MIFI-5105 format. One record per residue (C-alpha): residue in three letters; residue number from 1; x, y, z. Coordinates in pm, whole numbers. Example, Ala and Ser with C-alpha at 12.3 -4.5 7.8 and 13.67 -1.06 7.14 Angstrom:
BEGIN
<resn = Ala resi = 1 x = 1230 y = -450 z = 780>
<resn = Ser resi = 2 x = 1367 y = -106 z = 714>
# end
This chain:
BEGIN
<resn = Unk resi = 1 x = 18 y = -11 z = -34>
<resn = Unk resi = 2 x = 145 y = 309 z = -132>
<resn = Unk resi = 3 x = 233 y = 581 z = 214>
<resn = Unk resi = 4 x = 18 y = 860 z = 70>
<resn = Unk resi = 5 x = -245 y = 666 z = -39>
<resn = Unk resi = 6 x = -584 y = 798 z = -318>
<resn = Unk resi = 7 x = -863 y = 582 z = -225>
<resn = Unk resi = 8 x = -1137 y = 587 z = -501>
<resn = Unk resi = 9 x = -1484 y = 409 z = -301>
<resn = Unk resi = 10 x = -1797 y = 319 z = -531>
<resn = Unk resi = 11 x = -2106 y = 369 z = -396>
<resn = Unk resi = 12 x = -2309 y = 179 z = -679>
<resn = Unk resi = 13 x = -2199 y = 210 z = -1025>
<resn = Unk resi = 14 x = -2265 y = 601 z = -1038>
<resn = Unk resi = 15 x = -2128 y = 710 z = -696>
<resn = Unk resi = 16 x = -1710 y = 757 z = -661>
<resn = Unk resi = 17 x = -1636 y = 951 z = -359>
<resn = Unk resi = 18 x = -1265 y = 1053 z = -371>
<resn = Unk resi = 19 x = -1043 y = 1073 z = -55>
<resn = Unk resi = 20 x = -788 y = 1331 z = -46>
<resn = Unk resi = 21 x = -427 y = 1324 z = 153>
<resn = Unk resi = 22 x = -336 y = 1561 z = 429>
<resn = Unk resi = 23 x = -145 y = 1802 z = 209>
<resn = Unk resi = 24 x = -244 y = 1887 z = -131>
<resn = Unk resi = 25 x = 116 y = 2093 z = -320>
<resn = Unk resi = 26 x = 173 y = 2174 z = -609>
<resn = Unk resi = 27 x = 360 y = 1851 z = -761>
<resn = Unk resi = 28 x = -16 y = 1707 z = -668>
<resn = Unk resi = 29 x = -167 y = 1900 z = -828>
<resn = Unk resi = 30 x = -152 y = 1662 z = -1199>
<resn = Unk resi = 31 x = -211 y = 1384 z = -1035>
<resn = Unk resi = 32 x = -589 y = 1474 z = -903>
<resn = Unk resi = 33 x = -621 y = 1615 z = -1241>
<resn = Unk resi = 34 x = -621 y = 1309 z = -1379>
<resn = Unk resi = 35 x = -776 y = 1106 z = -1065>
<resn = Unk resi = 36 x = -1070 y = 1344 z = -1173>
<resn = Unk resi = 37 x = -1054 y = 1279 z = -1488>
<resn = Unk resi = 38 x = -1016 y = 934 z = -1479>
<resn = Unk resi = 39 x = -1305 y = 880 z = -1233>
<resn = Unk resi = 40 x = -1589 y = 1094 z = -1485>
<resn = Unk resi = 41 x = -1461 y = 904 z = -1774>
<resn = Unk resi = 42 x = -1530 y = 544 z = -1632>
<resn = Unk resi = 43 x = -1884 y = 732 z = -1603>
<resn = Unk resi = 44 x = -1947 y = 807 z = -1281>
<resn = Unk resi = 45 x = -2319 y = 1070 z = -1213>
<resn = Unk resi = 46 x = -2192 y = 1166 z = -859>
<resn = Unk resi = 47 x = -1818 y = 1260 z = -726>
<resn = Unk resi = 48 x = -1744 y = 1332 z = -428>
<resn = Unk resi = 49 x = -1439 y = 1471 z = -351>
<resn = Unk resi = 50 x = -1334 y = 1422 z = 40>
<resn = Unk resi = 51 x = -1111 y = 1670 z = 209>
<resn = Unk resi = 52 x = -1221 y = 1583 z = 547>
<resn = Unk resi = 53 x = -836 y = 1553 z = 612>
<resn = Unk resi = 54 x = -718 y = 1776 z = 412>
<resn = Unk resi = 55 x = -535 y = 2065 z = 662>
<resn = Unk resi = 56 x = -340 y = 2197 z = 349>
<resn = Unk resi = 57 x = -445 y = 2288 z = 25>
<resn = Unk resi = 58 x = -255 y = 2584 z = -242>
<resn = Unk resi = 59 x = -387 y = 2782 z = -525>
<resn = Unk resi = 60 x = -256 y = 2481 z = -793>
<resn = Unk resi = 61 x = -458 y = 2219 z = -659>
<resn = Unk resi = 62 x = -765 y = 2486 z = -649>
<resn = Unk resi = 63 x = -678 y = 2539 z = -988>
<resn = Unk resi = 64 x = -719 y = 2140 z = -1056>
<resn = Unk resi = 65 x = -1045 y = 2156 z = -935>
<resn = Unk resi = 66 x = -1168 y = 2364 z = -1137>
<resn = Unk resi = 67 x = -1055 y = 2230 z = -1392>
<resn = Unk resi = 68 x = -1226 y = 1901 z = -1280>
<resn = Unk resi = 69 x = -1541 y = 2074 z = -1232>
<resn = Unk resi = 70 x = -1537 y = 2195 z = -1616>
<resn = Unk resi = 71 x = -1446 y = 1819 z = -1722>
<resn = Unk resi = 72 x = -1754 y = 1670 z = -1528>
<resn = Unk resi = 73 x = -1992 y = 1999 z = -1606>
<resn = Unk resi = 74 x = -1924 y = 1865 z = -1985>
<resn = Unk resi = 75 x = -1984 y = 1519 z = -1919>
<resn = Unk resi = 76 x = -2306 y = 1557 z = -1682>
<resn = Unk resi = 77 x = -2131 y = 1481 z = -1397>
<resn = Unk resi = 78 x = -2196 y = 1585 z = -1068>
<resn = Unk resi = 79 x = -1896 y = 1708 z = -881>
<resn = Unk resi = 80 x = -1925 y = 1743 z = -497>
<resn = Unk resi = 81 x = -1691 y = 1883 z = -214>
<resn = Unk resi = 82 x = -1626 y = 1818 z = 189>
<resn = Unk resi = 83 x = -1409 y = 2065 z = 358>
<resn = Unk resi = 84 x = -1355 y = 2100 z = 711>
<resn = Unk resi = 85 x = -1034 y = 2299 z = 708>
<resn = Unk resi = 86 x = -1114 y = 2697 z = 735>
<resn = Unk resi = 87 x = -781 y = 2734 z = 570>
<resn = Unk resi = 88 x = -850 y = 2536 z = 264>
<resn = Unk resi = 89 x = -1207 y = 2676 z = 292>
<resn = Unk resi = 90 x = -1070 y = 3053 z = 187>
<resn = Unk resi = 91 x = -815 y = 2900 z = -75>
<resn = Unk resi = 92 x = -1108 y = 2730 z = -264>
<resn = Unk resi = 93 x = -1320 y = 3048 z = -183>
<resn = Unk resi = 94 x = -1012 y = 3267 z = -295>
<resn = Unk resi = 95 x = -1050 y = 3077 z = -630>
<resn = Unk resi = 96 x = -1386 y = 3089 z = -730>
<resn = Unk resi = 97 x = -1415 y = 2702 z = -711>
<resn = Unk resi = 98 x = -1658 y = 2715 z = -398>
<resn = Unk resi = 99 x = -1946 y = 2939 z = -617>
<resn = Unk resi = 100 x = -1923 y = 2645 z = -888>
<resn = Unk resi = 101 x = -1924 y = 2333 z = -709>
<resn = Unk resi = 102 x = -2168 y = 2311 z = -356>
<resn = Unk resi = 103 x = -1874 y = 2248 z = -52>
<resn = Unk resi = 104 x = -2034 y = 2046 z = 275>
<resn = Unk resi = 105 x = -1955 y = 1987 z = 579>
<resn = Unk resi = 106 x = -1946 y = 1570 z = 592>
<resn = Unk resi = 107 x = -1901 y = 1350 z = 381>
<resn = Unk resi = 108 x = -2270 y = 1261 z = 478>
<resn = Unk resi = 109 x = -2353 y = 1531 z = 448>
<resn = Unk resi = 110 x = -2244 y = 1473 z = 110>
<resn = Unk resi = 111 x = -2362 y = 1206 z = 12>
<resn = Unk resi = 112 x = -2748 y = 1294 z = 126>
<resn = Unk resi = 113 x = -2711 y = 1615 z = -129>
<resn = Unk resi = 114 x = -2790 y = 1480 z = -490>
<resn = Unk resi = 115 x = -2951 y = 1605 z = -769>
<resn = Unk resi = 116 x = -2933 y = 1603 z = -1042>
<resn = Unk resi = 117 x = -2720 y = 1850 z = -1230>
<resn = Unk resi = 118 x = -2908 y = 2143 z = -1400>
<resn = Unk resi = 119 x = -2892 y = 2258 z = -1774>
<resn = Unk resi = 120 x = -3160 y = 2422 z = -1889>
<resn = Unk resi = 121 x = -3200 y = 2443 z = -2287>
<resn = Unk resi = 122 x = -3243 y = 2796 z = -2456>
<resn = Unk resi = 123 x = -3476 y = 2806 z = -2733>
<resn = Unk resi = 124 x = -3265 y = 2769 z = -3084>
<resn = Unk resi = 125 x = -3146 y = 3146 z = -3170>
<resn = Unk resi = 126 x = -3068 y = 3192 z = -3522>
<resn = Unk resi = 127 x = -2737 y = 3400 z = -3592>
<resn = Unk resi = 128 x = -2755 y = 3720 z = -3739>
<resn = Unk resi = 129 x = -2656 y = 3830 z = -4090>
<resn = Unk resi = 130 x = -2489 y = 3989 z = -4246>
<resn = Unk resi = 131 x = -2514 y = 4372 z = -4359>
<resn = Unk resi = 132 x = -2662 y = 4433 z = -4662>
<resn = Unk resi = 133 x = -2854 y = 4078 z = -4641>
<resn = Unk resi = 134 x = -3178 y = 4020 z = -4555>
<resn = Unk resi = 135 x = -3187 y = 3845 z = -4179>
<resn = Unk resi = 136 x = -3229 y = 3513 z = -4200>
<resn = Unk resi = 137 x = -3086 y = 3460 z = -4569>
<resn = Unk resi = 138 x = -2738 y = 3440 z = -4575>
<resn = Unk resi = 139 x = -2519 y = 3336 z = -4912>
<resn = Unk resi = 140 x = -2286 y = 3027 z = -5058>
<resn = Unk resi = 141 x = -1934 y = 3074 z = -5198>
<resn = Unk resi = 142 x = -2186 y = 3049 z = -5505>
<resn = Unk resi = 143 x = -2367 y = 3271 z = -5440>
<resn = Unk resi = 144 x = -2665 y = 3096 z = -5345>
<resn = Unk resi = 145 x = -2900 y = 3142 z = -5017>
<resn = Unk resi = 146 x = -2898 y = 2926 z = -4727>
<resn = Unk resi = 147 x = -3131 y = 2936 z = -4402>
<resn = Unk resi = 148 x = -2879 y = 2983 z = -4103>
<resn = Unk resi = 149 x = -2965 y = 2631 z = -3884>
<resn = Unk resi = 150 x = -3032 y = 2700 z = -3500>
<resn = Unk resi = 151 x = -2768 y = 2770 z = -3258>
<resn = Unk resi = 152 x = -2811 y = 2573 z = -3036>
<resn = Unk resi = 153 x = -2725 y = 2729 z = -2622>
<resn = Unk resi = 154 x = -2718 y = 2553 z = -2304>
<resn = Unk resi = 155 x = -2693 y = 2721 z = -1947>
<resn = Unk resi = 156 x = -2509 y = 2571 z = -1750>
<resn = Unk resi = 157 x = -2460 y = 2555 z = -1366>
<resn = Unk resi = 158 x = -2151 y = 2776 z = -1347>
<resn = Unk resi = 159 x = -2334 y = 3041 z = -1577>
<resn = Unk resi = 160 x = -2630 y = 3060 z = -1336>
<resn = Unk resi = 161 x = -2477 y = 3060 z = -1021>
<resn = Unk resi = 162 x = -2276 y = 3342 z = -1193>
<resn = Unk resi = 163 x = -2623 y = 3528 z = -1259>
<resn = Unk resi = 164 x = -2719 y = 3437 z = -892>
<resn = Unk resi = 165 x = -2416 y = 3592 z = -708>
<resn = Unk resi = 166 x = -2384 y = 3889 z = -920>
<resn = Unk resi = 167 x = -2753 y = 3994 z = -782>
<resn = Unk resi = 168 x = -2730 y = 4274 z = -566>
<resn = Unk resi = 169 x = -3017 y = 4120 z = -379>
<resn = Unk resi = 170 x = -2995 y = 3861 z = -172>
<resn = Unk resi = 171 x = -3158 y = 3525 z = -266>
<resn = Unk resi = 172 x = -3196 y = 3160 z = -106>
<resn = Unk resi = 173 x = -3407 y = 2848 z = -264>
<resn = Unk resi = 174 x = -3555 y = 2683 z = 78>
<resn = Unk resi = 175 x = -3701 y = 2293 z = 69>
<resn = Unk resi = 176 x = -4035 y = 2267 z = 171>
<resn = Unk resi = 177 x = -3930 y = 2159 z = 550>
<resn = Unk resi = 178 x = -3751 y = 2529 z = 553>
<resn = Unk resi = 179 x = -3419 y = 2397 z = 487>
<resn = Unk resi = 180 x = -3193 y = 2645 z = 328>
<resn = Unk resi = 181 x = -3070 y = 2461 z = 5>
<resn = Unk resi = 182 x = -2897 y = 2762 z = -216>
<resn = Unk resi = 183 x = -2827 y = 3085 z = -73>
<resn = Unk resi = 184 x = -2579 y = 3358 z = -317>
<resn = Unk resi = 185 x = -2288 y = 3584 z = -224>
<resn = Unk resi = 186 x = -2525 y = 3936 z = -179>
<resn = Unk resi = 187 x = -2754 y = 3680 z = 93>
<resn = Unk resi = 188 x = -2394 y = 3604 z = 246>
<resn = Unk resi = 189 x = -2305 y = 3910 z = 321>
<resn = Unk resi = 190 x = -2591 y = 4076 z = 444>
<resn = Unk resi = 191 x = -2659 y = 3801 z = 716>
<resn = Unk resi = 192 x = -2231 y = 3803 z = 770>
<resn = Unk resi = 193 x = -2248 y = 3380 z = 721>
<resn = Unk resi = 194 x = -2065 y = 3235 z = 499>
<resn = Unk resi = 195 x = -2279 y = 3012 z = 243>
<resn = Unk resi = 196 x = -2173 y = 2623 z = 427>
<resn = Unk resi = 197 x = -2297 y = 2780 z = 767>
<resn = Unk resi = 198 x = -2623 y = 2816 z = 586>
<resn = Unk resi = 199 x = -2675 y = 2488 z = 384>
<resn = Unk resi = 200 x = -2897 y = 2287 z = 554>
<resn = Unk resi = 201 x = -3031 y = 2520 z = 845>
<resn = Unk resi = 202 x = -3386 y = 2647 z = 936>
<resn = Unk resi = 203 x = -3435 y = 2924 z = 732>
<resn = Unk resi = 204 x = -3490 y = 3113 z = 1087>
<resn = Unk resi = 205 x = -3201 y = 3113 z = 1139>
<resn = Unk resi = 206 x = -3202 y = 3463 z = 953>
<resn = Unk resi = 207 x = -3479 y = 3600 z = 1181>
<resn = Unk resi = 208 x = -3484 y = 3735 z = 1564>
<resn = Unk resi = 209 x = -3514 y = 3394 z = 1786>
<resn = Unk resi = 210 x = -3892 y = 3577 z = 1926>
<resn = Unk resi = 211 x = -3993 y = 3524 z = 1574>
<resn = Unk resi = 212 x = -3926 y = 3190 z = 1472>
<resn = Unk resi = 213 x = -4157 y = 2996 z = 1583>
<resn = Unk resi = 214 x = -4450 y = 3181 z = 1454>
<resn = Unk resi = 215 x = -4260 y = 3239 z = 1123>
<resn = Unk resi = 216 x = -4233 y = 2815 z = 1110>
<resn = Unk resi = 217 x = -4620 y = 2869 z = 1172>
<resn = Unk resi = 218 x = -4645 y = 3133 z = 831>
<resn = Unk resi = 219 x = -4411 y = 2911 z = 657>
<resn = Unk resi = 220 x = -4657 y = 2546 z = 662>
<resn = Unk resi = 221 x = -4963 y = 2805 z = 616>
<resn = Unk resi = 222 x = -4760 y = 2926 z = 329>
<resn = Unk resi = 223 x = -4625 y = 2542 z = 181>
<resn = Unk resi = 224 x = -5066 y = 2488 z = 190>
<resn = Unk resi = 225 x = -5109 y = 2750 z = -60>
<resn = Unk resi = 226 x = -4820 y = 2872 z = -189>
<resn = Unk resi = 227 x = -4827 y = 3185 z = -420>
<resn = Unk resi = 228 x = -4593 y = 3463 z = -579>
<resn = Unk resi = 229 x = -4573 y = 3736 z = -322>
<resn = Unk resi = 230 x = -4447 y = 4043 z = -449>
<resn = Unk resi = 231 x = -4158 y = 4267 z = -261>
<resn = Unk resi = 232 x = -4400 y = 4555 z = -302>
<resn = Unk resi = 233 x = -4681 y = 4465 z = -108>
<resn = Unk resi = 234 x = -4450 y = 4311 z = 165>
<resn = Unk resi = 235 x = -4433 y = 4502 z = 513>
<resn = Unk resi = 236 x = -4069 y = 4576 z = 583>
<resn = Unk resi = 237 x = -3947 y = 4231 z = 799>
<resn = Unk resi = 238 x = -3621 y = 4231 z = 1035>
<resn = Unk resi = 239 x = -3390 y = 4012 z = 982>
<resn = Unk resi = 240 x = -3101 y = 3864 z = 1246>
<resn = Unk resi = 241 x = -2737 y = 3859 z = 1168>
<resn = Unk resi = 242 x = -2450 y = 3569 z = 1280>
<resn = Unk resi = 243 x = -2313 y = 3895 z = 1504>
<resn = Unk resi = 244 x = -2633 y = 3926 z = 1679>
<resn = Unk resi = 245 x = -2793 y = 4233 z = 1498>
<resn = Unk resi = 246 x = -3063 y = 4330 z = 1331>
<resn = Unk resi = 247 x = -3132 y = 4519 z = 1019>
<resn = Unk resi = 248 x = -3404 y = 4558 z = 857>
<resn = Unk resi = 249 x = -3541 y = 4409 z = 490>
<resn = Unk resi = 250 x = -3794 y = 4332 z = 256>
<resn = Unk resi = 251 x = -3849 y = 3972 z = 94>
<resn = Unk resi = 252 x = -4051 y = 3888 z = -181>
<resn = Unk resi = 253 x = -4177 y = 3487 z = -265>
<resn = Unk resi = 254 x = -4184 y = 3222 z = -538>
<resn = Unk resi = 255 x = -4272 y = 2878 z = -521>
<resn = Unk resi = 256 x = -4108 y = 2690 z = -772>
<resn = Unk resi = 257 x = -4182 y = 2332 z = -785>
<resn = Unk resi = 258 x = -3979 y = 2058 z = -924>
<resn = Unk resi = 259 x = -3966 y = 1680 z = -1059>
<resn = Unk resi = 260 x = -3838 y = 1603 z = -707>
<resn = Unk resi = 261 x = -4066 y = 1832 z = -483>
<resn = Unk resi = 262 x = -4091 y = 2196 z = -385>
<resn = Unk resi = 263 x = -3851 y = 2523 z = -311>
<resn = Unk resi = 264 x = -3952 y = 2839 z = -243>
<resn = Unk resi = 265 x = -3725 y = 3135 z = -334>
<resn = Unk resi = 266 x = -3727 y = 3415 z = -146>
<resn = Unk resi = 267 x = -3546 y = 3768 z = -264>
<resn = Unk resi = 268 x = -3407 y = 3936 z = 61>
<resn = Unk resi = 269 x = -3345 y = 4288 z = 9>
<resn = Unk resi = 270 x = -3163 y = 4502 z = 299>
<resn = Unk resi = 271 x = -3449 y = 4798 z = 336>
<resn = Unk resi = 272 x = -3172 y = 5002 z = 534>
<resn = Unk resi = 273 x = -3122 y = 5273 z = 293>
<resn = Unk resi = 274 x = -3513 y = 5313 z = 281>
<resn = Unk resi = 275 x = -3536 y = 5333 z = 627>
<resn = Unk resi = 276 x = -3322 y = 5599 z = 630>
<resn = Unk resi = 277 x = -3486 y = 5769 z = 328>
<resn = Unk resi = 278 x = -3854 y = 5716 z = 517>
<resn = Unk resi = 279 x = -3688 y = 5846 z = 838>
<resn = Unk resi = 280 x = -3529 y = 6205 z = 713>
<resn = Unk resi = 281 x = -3859 y = 6267 z = 549>
<resn = Unk resi = 282 x = -4036 y = 6201 z = 957>
<resn = Unk resi = 283 x = -3747 y = 6436 z = 1063>
<resn = Unk resi = 284 x = -3782 y = 6671 z = 758>
<resn = Unk resi = 285 x = -4219 y = 6666 z = 819>
<resn = Unk resi = 286 x = -4203 y = 6740 z = 1215>
<resn = Unk resi = 287 x = -3923 y = 7009 z = 1161>
<resn = Unk resi = 288 x = -4134 y = 7181 z = 988>
<resn = Unk resi = 289 x = -4483 y = 7155 z = 1169>
<resn = Unk resi = 290 x = -4254 y = 7239 z = 1488>
<resn = Unk resi = 291 x = -4119 y = 7596 z = 1291>
<resn = Unk resi = 292 x = -4501 y = 7668 z = 1174>
<resn = Unk resi = 293 x = -4643 y = 7595 z = 1564>
<resn = Unk resi = 294 x = -4341 y = 7819 z = 1695>
<resn = Unk resi = 295 x = -4446 y = 8125 z = 1395>
<resn = Unk resi = 296 x = -4783 y = 8108 z = 1518>
<resn = Unk resi = 297 x = -4707 y = 8165 z = 1813>
<resn = Unk resi = 298 x = -4462 y = 8399 z = 1760>
<resn = Unk resi = 299 x = -4738 y = 8575 z = 1523>
<resn = Unk resi = 300 x = -4921 y = 8568 z = 1865>
<resn = Unk resi = 301 x = -4736 y = 8700 z = 2056>
<resn = Unk resi = 302 x = -4619 y = 9021 z = 1846>
<resn = Unk resi = 303 x = -4975 y = 9075 z = 1753>
<resn = Unk resi = 304 x = -5036 y = 9092 z = 2149>
<resn = Unk resi = 305 x = -4773 y = 9331 z = 2202>
<resn = Unk resi = 306 x = -4842 y = 9592 z = 1894>
<resn = Unk resi = 307 x = -5188 y = 9609 z = 2036>
<resn = Unk resi = 308 x = -5049 y = 9693 z = 2419>
<resn = Unk resi = 309 x = -4857 y = 9957 z = 2323>
<resn = Unk resi = 310 x = -5107 y = 10107 z = 2097>
<resn = Unk resi = 311 x = -5336 y = 10124 z = 2393>
<resn = Unk resi = 312 x = -5078 y = 10260 z = 2594>
<resn = Unk resi = 313 x = -4993 y = 10517 z = 2383>
<resn = Unk resi = 314 x = -5404 y = 10578 z = 2325>
<resn = Unk resi = 315 x = -5417 y = 10637 z = 2675>
<resn = Unk resi = 316 x = -5116 y = 10857 z = 2742>
<resn = Unk resi = 317 x = -5293 y = 11127 z = 2521>
<resn = Unk resi = 318 x = -5534 y = 11213 z = 2710>
<resn = Unk resi = 319 x = -5366 y = 11196 z = 3056>
<resn = Unk resi = 320 x = -5159 y = 11511 z = 3233>
<resn = Unk resi = 321 x = -4768 y = 11477 z = 3123>
<resn = Unk resi = 322 x = -4624 y = 11284 z = 3428>
<resn = Unk resi = 323 x = -4883 y = 11015 z = 3377>
<resn = Unk resi = 324 x = -4836 y = 11014 z = 3000>
<resn = Unk resi = 325 x = -4434 y = 10963 z = 2973>
<resn = Unk resi = 326 x = -4499 y = 10703 z = 3231>
<resn = Unk resi = 327 x = -4763 y = 10526 z = 2986>
<resn = Unk resi = 328 x = -4512 y = 10628 z = 2695>
<resn = Unk resi = 329 x = -4279 y = 10455 z = 2885>
<resn = Unk resi = 330 x = -4431 y = 10161 z = 2925>
<resn = Unk resi = 331 x = -4507 y = 10113 z = 2582>
<resn = Unk resi = 332 x = -4179 y = 10159 z = 2454>
<resn = Unk resi = 333 x = -4093 y = 9845 z = 2727>
<resn = Unk resi = 334 x = -4413 y = 9669 z = 2546>
<resn = Unk resi = 335 x = -4236 y = 9758 z = 2195>
<resn = Unk resi = 336 x = -3864 y = 9646 z = 2257>
<resn = Unk resi = 337 x = -4015 y = 9372 z = 2424>
<resn = Unk resi = 338 x = -4196 y = 9314 z = 2111>
<resn = Unk resi = 339 x = -3849 y = 9381 z = 1875>
<resn = Unk resi = 340 x = -3625 y = 9135 z = 2105>
<resn = Unk resi = 341 x = -3812 y = 8831 z = 2043>
<resn = Unk resi = 342 x = -3833 y = 8885 z = 1651>
<resn = Unk resi = 343 x = -3471 y = 8928 z = 1682>
<resn = Unk resi = 344 x = -3428 y = 8581 z = 1861>
<resn = Unk resi = 345 x = -3662 y = 8429 z = 1650>
<resn = Unk resi = 346 x = -3519 y = 8552 z = 1310>
<resn = Unk resi = 347 x = -3091 y = 8553 z = 1469>
<resn = Unk resi = 348 x = -3120 y = 8219 z = 1668>
<resn = Unk resi = 349 x = -3173 y = 8222 z = 2087>
<resn = Unk resi = 350 x = -2769 y = 8248 z = 2219>
<resn = Unk resi = 351 x = -2682 y = 8408 z = 1856>
<resn = Unk resi = 352 x = -2632 y = 8804 z = 1952>
<resn = Unk resi = 353 x = -2831 y = 9025 z = 1666>
<resn = Unk resi = 354 x = -2574 y = 9248 z = 1443>
<resn = Unk resi = 355 x = -2495 y = 9549 z = 1595>
<resn = Unk resi = 356 x = -2714 y = 9880 z = 1604>
<resn = Unk resi = 357 x = -2533 y = 10087 z = 1364>
<resn = Unk resi = 358 x = -2752 y = 10395 z = 1540>
<resn = Unk resi = 359 x = -2701 y = 10316 z = 1894>
<resn = Unk resi = 360 x = -2406 y = 10451 z = 2146>
<resn = Unk resi = 361 x = -2257 y = 10335 z = 2459>
<resn = Unk resi = 362 x = -2295 y = 10449 z = 2809>
<resn = Unk resi = 363 x = -1983 y = 10609 z = 2818>
# end
């Protein structure tokens, strides 16, 4: 037996498990690529790369796994990875491989996750005709017209995953029992988890503990009558991050029936920006209302003050000079108080008003 065995364990005739050693060096990348290519070419429909014991893996090995993934894709074979060591997971993440091939925390989880690979054929599409020629018609070297044949295209899982990962909203595909089947990069960022920490976990993990029991009841009712629920029609909800903080979110739901079961597609949007705009709008409305209220109060006080000034001056007209001077002094005091209040309102309390160029000091 070799000191560095790479055993292959066949489960039935279609599933192969390749166990990798503790350390995979750059010199091992060629062997890794050839081993996987050989397994795929033997007709395996599912290949699991078991890296349970692997604690060291460089980028050359990650590139070899990437080439094996594309080789499997061409042959209609599923490639799944089992990774335990965080340093290995980071290496695969930096290479982008964990965005293509699913990664599981244990061999048992990888074996239990077998689902048919997904290839979606597009409708046939005709190539565009050169300038000066009628669309849909081509000419051969003899000048005869030829109708172009359809160009067959497929969307591979890699392309689909890149599209989903490029979205600005979080995306989660949820099993009918509430477990998370798929999550995209944006959802990881929003909630602070790595993808492997979320897969097969209940979707209630992403909400506050106090809301989880109620959500499980809502989820069971939704499963009885699944319908598309657009984001605009749903109230703002609360998401719960790994670090214990909460974020406001908006969620849309859509049922996704398949041949093997039914999933729910959830699109989750961070509503923090919406909340900030709403708060600013509320603050602006409150500030404006307060200014209007203060303005009305000032107008009432100014009107009352001026009325007292006029009343004092009117009474002084028919009184002896000494008494008249007293009433005139009171009127001037009322007028001075009214002017001071107007100046305080205009320039703000605590701010000195502009100096009066006509005033003089006391000495």
